[in-house]
C-alpha positions in Angstrom: -23.8 -25.4 -22.0 -19.9 -25.6 -22.8 -17.3 -26.6 -20.2 -16.5 -23.2 -19.7 -19.7 -21.7 -19.3 -20.7 -24.5 -16.7 -17.2 -24.0 -14.4 -18.1 -20.4 -14.3 -21.7 -21.2 -13.1 -20.7 -23.8 -10.9 -18.5 -21.0 -8.9 -21.2 -18.1 -9.0 -22.9 -20.7 -7.0 -20.4 -20.4 -4.0 -21.1 -17.7 -2.3 -17.6 -16.2 -1.4 -17.9 -12.8 -0.8 -14.7 -11.7 1.0 -13.0 -13.7 2.6 -14.8 -16.4 2.1 -13.9 -19.1 -0.4 -17.0 -20.5 0.1 -15.8 -24.1 -1.7 -14.4 -22.0 -4.9 -10.6 -23.6 -4.6 -11.7 -26.8 -3.9 -13.7 -27.1 -7.1 -10.7 -25.5 -8.9 -8.5 -27.8 -7.0 -10.4 -31.0 -8.3 -9.9 -30.1 -11.8 -6.8 -28.8 -11.5 -5.0 -31.8 -10.3 -7.1 -34.5 -12.8 -4.8 -32.9 -15.3 -1.6 -33.0 -13.5 -1.4 -30.0 -11.1 0.2 -30.9 -8.0 -2.3 -28.7 -5.6 -1.2 -26.7 -2.7 -3.7 -24.8 0.1 -2.3 -22.1 1.4 -4.2 -20.3 4.5 -3.4 -17.2 6.1 -5.4 -16.0 9.2 -9.1 -15.7 7.7 -7.9 -16.1 3.8 -7.9 -19.2 1.7 -5.2 -19.6 -1.2 -4.4 -22.3 -3.7 -0.7 -22.3 -5.6 -1.0 -25.3 -8.2 1.7 -26.0 -10.4 1.8 -28.3 -12.9 5.8 -28.8 -14.3 8.9 -28.7 -12.3 11.0 -26.6 -14.8 11.3 -23.1 -16.0 10.1 -20.8 -17.9 6.8 -21.0 -15.3 3.4 -19.2 -16.6 1.2 -18.6 -14.1 -2.6 -17.5 -13.8 -3.4 -15.3 -11.4 -6.9 -14.4 -9.8 -9.7 -14.1 -7.4 -12.8 -16.2 -6.0 -13.6 -13.4 -3.4 -16.4 -11.6 -4.4 -17.8 -8.4 -3.3 -21.1 -8.1 -1.8 -24.3 -8.0 -3.4 -26.1 -5.0 -2.0 -30.2 -5.5 -2.0 -30.5 -8.9 -3.2 -34.1 -7.6 -4.4 -32.8 -5.0 -6.7 -31.8 -7.8 -8.9 -33.2 -9.0 -12.1 -31.8 -12.6 -11.3 -30.5 -13.9 -7.5 -27.1 -13.1 -7.9 -26.0 -16.4 -6.8 -28.1 -18.8 -8.8 -26.1 -17.9 -12.2 -29.1 -17.4 -14.9 -28.5 -17.2 -18.1 -31.0 -14.4 -20.2 -30.6 -13.6 -23.9 -26.9 -14.7 -23.8 -26.0 -13.0 -20.4 -24.9 -14.9 -17.7 -25.9 -13.2 -14.4 -24.4 -13.4 -10.9 -22.0 -11.8 -8.5 -18.2 -12.5 -9.7 -19.8 -13.2 -13.6 -17.0 -10.6 -14.8 -15.1 -10.2 -11.5 -13.7 -12.6 -11.9 -15.3 -16.1 -11.6 -15.4 -16.4 -15.2 -11.5 -15.8 -16.2 -10.8 -18.1 -13.4 -13.2 -20.6 -15.5 -11.8 -19.8 -19.0 -8.1 -20.6 -17.1 -9.2 -24.0 -16.2 -10.8 -25.0 -19.5 -7.8 -23.6 -21.5 -5.8 -25.5 -20.1 -7.6 -29.1 -19.8 -7.8 -28.7 -23.3 -4.0 -27.7 -23.7 -2.7 -30.2 -21.3 -4.9 -32.7 -23.7 -3.3 -31.6 -26.6 0.4 -31.1 -24.9 1.0 -32.8 -22.3 4.9 -32.9 -22.7 4.4 -29.0 -22.9 7.6 -26.9 -21.8 8.1 -24.7 -18.8 5.7 -25.0 -15.9 1.8 -23.7 -15.8 0.5 -22.3 -12.0 -2.4 -20.9 -10.5 -1.9 -18.2 -8.1 -5.8 -18.2 -6.0 -6.8 -15.7 -3.4 -9.8 -14.9 -1.5 -8.7 -12.0 -0.3 -8.2 -9.4 -3.6 -11.5 -7.4 -2.6 -11.0 -6.7 1.4 -7.8 -6.4 2.7 -5.5 -8.1 0.6 -3.1 -8.7 3.6 -3.1 -12.3 3.9 -3.8 -13.1 0.0 -1.3 -13.3 -2.7 0.9 -10.7 -1.2 1.4 -13.8 1.9 1.6 -16.6 -1.6 4.7 -14.6 -3.1 6.5 -14.4 0.5 6.3 -18.0 0.3 6.8 -18.5 -2.9 10.2 -16.1 -2.6 11.2 -17.8 1.0 12.0 -21.0 -1.3 13.4 -19.5 -4.1 10.1 -20.3 -6.5 9.7 -17.8 -9.3 7.4 -16.7 -11.7 8.4 -15.8 -14.9 5.2 -14.9 -16.6 2.2 -13.5 -15.0 -1.5 -13.2 -16.5 -4.0 -11.6 -14.1 -7.6 -12.5 -15.1 -9.1 -9.1 -13.9 -12.2 -7.5 -16.2 -9.8 -5.3 -18.8 -12.0 -5.4 -21.6 -14.0 -2.0 -22.5 -16.4 -3.0 -25.8 -15.3 -6.5 -27.0 -13.1 -8.9 -25.0 -9.8 -8.5 -25.4 -9.9 -5.2 -26.7 -7.9 -3.4 -23.9 -4.7 -5.4 -21.8 -3.4 -3.9 -18.5 0.4 -3.8 -19.0 0.7 -1.9 -15.4 -1.5 0.0 -12.7 -0.5 3.2 -11.3 0.3 3.3 -7.5 -2.1 4.1 -4.7 -1.5 5.8 -1.4 -3.7 6.4 1.2 -3.8 9.3 4.0 -5.6 10.4 7.1 -5.3 13.5 8.0 -6.1 15.2 11.4 -6.6 19.2 11.7 -6.1 20.3 15.2 -8.2 23.2 16.2 -10.3 24.7 19.2 -13.5 23.8 20.2 -15.6 26.6 21.4 -19.3 28.3 20.6 -20.2 29.4 17.6 -21.0 32.7 19.1 -17.7 33.8 20.4 -15.4 32.3 17.5 -12.2 34.6 19.0 -12.2 31.4 21.8 -11.6 29.0 19.4 -10.1 28.2 16.6 -11.8 26.4 13.3 -10.2 23.2 11.8 -12.1 23.1 8.9 -11.3 27.0 8.2 -7.4 26.2 9.1 -7.7 23.3 6.8 -9.3 25.5 3.5 -6.2 26.9 2.0 -3.7 24.2 2.4 -6.5 22.1 1.1 -6.8 24.3 -1.8 -3.5 23.8 -2.5 -3.4 20.5 -2.3 -6.1 20.4 -5.1 -4.6 22.9 -7.4 -1.5 21.4 -7.4 0.5 19.4 -10.0 2.5 16.6 -8.7 3.8 15.2 -12.1 3.4 15.8 -15.9 2.6 11.6 -16.6 4.3 10.4 -19.4 3.4 8.1 -22.5 2.5 5.0 -20.2 0.8 6.9 -17.2 -1.5 9.8 -17.0 -0.6 12.8 -14.6 -1.0 12.0 -10.6 -4.2 12.4 -9.5 -4.8 13.6 -5.8 -8.9 13.0 -4.2 -10.6 13.4 -0.9 -12.3 10.8 -0.5 -13.5 11.6 3.3 -14.4 15.2 5.0 -15.4 15.1 8.3 -16.0 17.7 11.2 -18.6 18.8 13.7 -20.4 17.2 17.1 -23.7 17.6 15.1 -24.7 20.7 16.7 -25.1 24.0 14.9 -23.4 26.1 17.7 -20.3 24.3 18.0 -17.0 25.3 16.4 -15.5 21.8 16.3 -12.3 20.4 17.9 -10.6 18.6 15.0 -11.5 18.0 11.3 -10.7 14.7 9.5 -9.6 14.1 6.1 -9.2 10.8 4.0 -7.5 11.4 0.9 -5.7 9.1 -2.1 -3.3 9.5 -4.9 -3.4 7.2 -7.9 0.4 8.0 -9.0 2.7 7.6 -11.8 6.1 5.9 -12.4 7.3 9.9 -12.3 7.1 10.5 -8.9 7.5 8.1 -5.6 5.3 7.6 -2.9 7.8 9.0 0.1 7.8 12.3 -2.7 4.2 12.7 -2.7 4.5 12.2 1.1 6.9 14.6 1.4 5.1 17.6 -0.5 1.9 17.2 1.5 3.9 17.5 4.6 5.5 20.4 3.2 2.5 22.3 2.7 0.4 21.5 5.6 3.8 23.1 7.5 3.8 25.7 4.8 0.2 26.7 6.2 1.1 26.4 10.1 -1.2 23.4 10.4 -1.1 21.6 14.0 -1.8 17.7 12.7 -1.9 14.3 13.0 -1.0 12.6 9.3 -1.1 8.6 8.7 0.3 6.9 5.6 -0.9 3.6 3.5 0.7 2.6 0.6 -1.8 0.1 -1.1 0.8 -0.1 -3.9 3.5 1.0 -6.0 3.0 1.6 -9.6 4.0 -1.1 -12.4 4.6 -1.2 -16.2 5.6 -4.2 -18.1 6.6 -2.6 -20.9 7.6 -5.5 -23.5 9.2 -9.0 -23.5 7.5 -12.4 -24.3 4.5 -12.3 -22.5 3.1 -8.8 -23.6 3.8 -10.0 -27.2 2.6 -13.2 -27.3 -0.9 -11.7 -25.2 -1.1 -9.4 -28.2 -0.6 -12.4 -31.1 -2.9 -14.1 -29.1 -6.0 -11.5 -28.9 -5.5 -10.9 -32.5 -5.0 -14.7 -33.8 -8.4 -15.8 -32.2 -10.2 -12.4 -32.7 -9.0 -11.0 -35.4 -8.1 -7.7 -33.7 -5.4 -5.8 -32.3 -5.6 -4.8 -28.5 -4.7 -1.3 -26.9 -2.2 -1.6 -23.9 -3.5 0.4 -20.5 -2.5 1.6 -17.1 -6.0 3.0 -16.6 -8.4 1.7 -13.4 -7.7 0.5 -9.9 -5.3 -1.5 -8.1 -5.3 -5.4 -8.5 -3.2 -8.3 -7.5 -0.3 -7.5 -10.3 1.4 -5.1 -7.7 2.7 -7.8 -5.3 3.3 -10.3 -8.0 5.6 -7.7 -10.4 8.4 -6.6 -7.7 9.5 -9.9 -7.9 10.7 -9.4 -11.7 7.6 -11.2 -13.0 6.3 -10.0 -16.5 2.6 -9.1 -15.7 -0.2 -8.5 -17.7 -4.0 -8.4 -17.2 -6.7 -9.8 -19.4 -10.0 -10.8 -18.4 -14.0 -9.6 -20.0 -16.2 -6.9 -19.9 -15.5 -4.8 -17.2 -19.0 -2.7 -17.7 -21.1 -4.7 -14.9 -18.7 -5.1 -12.3 -19.2 -4.5 -8.7 -22.7 -3.7 -10.3 -26.1 -4.7 -9.3 -26.8 -7.2 -12.0 -23.1 -8.1 -12.9 -23.2 -10.0 -16.0 -20.7 -11.6 -18.7 -21.7 -12.2 -22.5 -21.8 -16.2 -22.5 -20.3 -16.0 -26.1 -17.1 -13.9 -24.2 -16.7 -16.5 -22.0 -15.6 -18.9 -24.8 -14.0 -16.6 -26.6 -11.4 -15.7 -23.4 -10.7 -19.2 -22.8 -9.6 -19.7 -26.4 -7.2 -16.2 -25.8 -5.7 -18.1 -23.2 -5.0 -21.9 -24.9 -3.2 -19.7 -27.6 -1.4 -17.6 -25.3 0.1 -21.1 -23.4 0.2 -22.6 -27.4 2.8 -19.5 -28.1 4.9 -19.7 -24.6 5.0 -23.3 -23.8 5.2 -25.0 -27.2 8.1 -24.5 -29.3 
């Protein structure tokens, strides 16, 4: 059993469902402190965070990740207990195996080997770990970044260990993410008896033309790095439960995944213009989950591409697809941000798993990255 596999299994056996850390960060702190990292626990509300740094000078390469995991779902539906880290036919099963305890373990073991070889490396290595990535994400990475900014501590390069790979480890690297904007809309009508529609105002009927226009609207064309902005309704609810009552209100929850061709302010203005055009009486609440970001080039991207090719022999593909990540909180500070982790085929699913061999490959890529950036 390799060091990376062993550490991954130790992390999986700790049931750290958001926002619980369940001792994962303490385990990481013990490993990192032994190789010269200064350990700084940062707890905000019910969320545990860790900032660990080795070195006091720049440039700073930070490994970022999360110890929290999503709920397992019915444990009886798993082939193996979700927190027992069983290995079967070369695959390690367990909640968080791919998202993202395997990545964190690979980061730690890569640093252990690197520091043993290059104890006087240039710059600094850091870890930014949270237990609030899968949850509300309000007391995790964003608060750590605020803390660092308040004391003028800057991250130059950040590698987030999100599961980015598709067919084989390292075949896809995320060099950006789309923005995410949520809307909660209430259309106001007038409740009444379904047999007397002239005495009521059905908010579903009132909403329908506007919703059709919103779904068909072309928000932008996208660009070479981002697909066109997408508008999707995630929830539509109205009614009292009775078959003979026209509802008084209709509630709609929707989301934009948007490119750099449009701002969240422009999206808000266009939605409200369409609603006003249809003469609707409504309440609308907005929530910005994250702005789009992209690392177009620079030392980090070049070093990641070189490291993947050196270890695996193939060229990686750059992508901005998928959901949001905590990179959205780090990139606005001017940090070059890249996401590289294991295969994402089973994340958040029953029987989440990761290839045992991929864990070691990932750790080798991370170590090679350190070599390219912090050793001349």
